[in-house]
N, C-alpha and C positions, 0 to 999 in steps of 0.2 A: 639415477644410478642406484646400484644395489650392492650390498656387501662392502668389503674393504679390499685394499690391495693385498691383504694377507689371506683372505678367504679363497678357497679352491672350489670350483664348480666342475664336477665330473658328470658327463652324460653318457650312460651306457645303453646302447640300443642293439636290437637284434630280434630275430624271430623267436617264437615260442620255443622253450626248451633249449635255447642256445647257451644258457649259463649266466644270464644277466643277474638274476637274484642271488645266485651262489657267489658270483664275483663281488657284488655289492656287500653281501654279508661278510665275505673274506676281507674286504677293505675295512669294514667297521671293526672286525675282530683285530686286525693288525694295528689299526690306528688308535682305537679306544674311544673315549668320550670326546664329543665335539664334532662328530661326523654324523650329519643327518641323512637318513635314507628316505628319499621321496620316491616311492614305488607306484608306478602307474596302476598296477593291479590292485593295490590296497586302496588307493583313492577312487579309482573307477568302479571296481567290483564290490569292495567292502563298504566304503564310506557312502558312495552315491548309488551303488547298485544300478549302474547304467551300462548300456551297450556302447561299444566303441564305434563311433560314427563321426563324420565331419561336424564340427561345431559343437560337440558335446561339452557338457559342463565340466568334466574332469580336466579338460585342457587348461581352462582358467585356474582350476583348483591346484593343479600341478605347479603352474607358474607362480601362483600366490604363495603356496607352501614353500617352494624353493626360495623365493624372494624373502619371505619372512625369516626363514632359517639363516640365510646369508646375512641379512641385516642384524640378526641376533648374534652374529659372530661364528656361526657354525660353518664348517666345510660341508658341502652338499653333494650327494650322489643322486642324480635323477636317473631312474632305470625303468625300462619298459620296452615293449615292442615299438611304441612311439612312431607310427608310420610317418614317413617324410611328408606326404601330402596333407596329413591332418595336423601334425604337431610341429612341422618344420618352421612355420612362421613364429609360433610361440617360442620355440627353442632359439631361433635367431635373435629375437628381441631380448630374451634372457641373457644370451651370450653377449650381445652388444651392451647391455646395461650393467653387466657384472664388472666391478672395478678390478677384481683380482684375476688370476689365471683361470682360464676355462679350457677343459680338455674333453674331446668327444671320442668315443670308441664305438665301433660297430663290430659285434661278434658275428662273424660270417661262418655259419655252420650249415652244411648241406642238409636238405630235407630228411634224408634217410637217417642221418646222425641225430637230428632233433627227435625223430620217432624213438630211436634207441634210448636217448637220454630221458625222454618223457616216461618211458616204461619203468625207469628207476625211481620216479617220484613217489612220494608217500601216498598221494591220491591220483594214480594214473587213470582211474575210471571216470574222473570228473569230465573229461573230454577226450576224444580219440583222434584217430588218423584223419577222418573226414573233416573235422573241424580244423585240425592243424594244417591240412592241405589248403583249406579255404583261407586261412590267415597268412600262409607262407608267402613272402615276397623276397625273391632273390635279389641280393645287392641293393636294398632299399636305402641307399646312402643319401645323406643330406647334401645339397649342392655346395660347390666351392671347395671340395677336398678337405673339409674341416674335421673329418673323423679319421682316426687311426683304425685300420681294419685288422682285426685279430682273428686268425683262422682256427678251425676246429682242432688243429694239431697242437695248439697251445694248451697246456694243462691248466687246471684251475689255479694251482699255486704259482705257476709261471705268469699267468695273466694278472693275478693280484699283485705279485712282486713288480711286474712291469709298470702297472698303473701307479703303484705307490712311488716308484722312482720317477716316472715321467712327470707326474703332477707335483712332485716335491713333498707329498704327504709323508714319505719315509723320513724326511729330515725335520719334520715339525713335531713339537710335543703335543700329546693329547691334552685336551682342556680339562680342568678340574671343575666339572659340573655335577 
């Protein structure tokens, strides 16, 4: 078992440029200290510098990092593309082992909208339409209906507010860390 009955685990999934990182940052800004962000891109691309492939080391590192933070009393947001076929088993084990409430969200944004959002990023030239098209998976939901689907029509502020309320984070005090 991992975490406590009070810790919250939030899993944010979706395609590239669907808004996952922005939502995660908004949750941290609203909540304050005590909310750990476990970003797939950071652990996979920055820490390990590895490609996203089945069985890659980042899958275990994401799991280990989330578990460590939960055991240390942090609420945790795991965010990334996190393809269902590659990360689903790890996320299912993490969900099953977490003592507190776990909430999953899938940001469902059409491909053309992800392209438009990507163009507004600080480093849009890092990758382009061809790469994004290759990564895009329509409705890549985890099995069992365990994710709340949030459409492209939900604004960033509305999505953050909804998750804060759904998870109970809006009612919890920030930790003094």
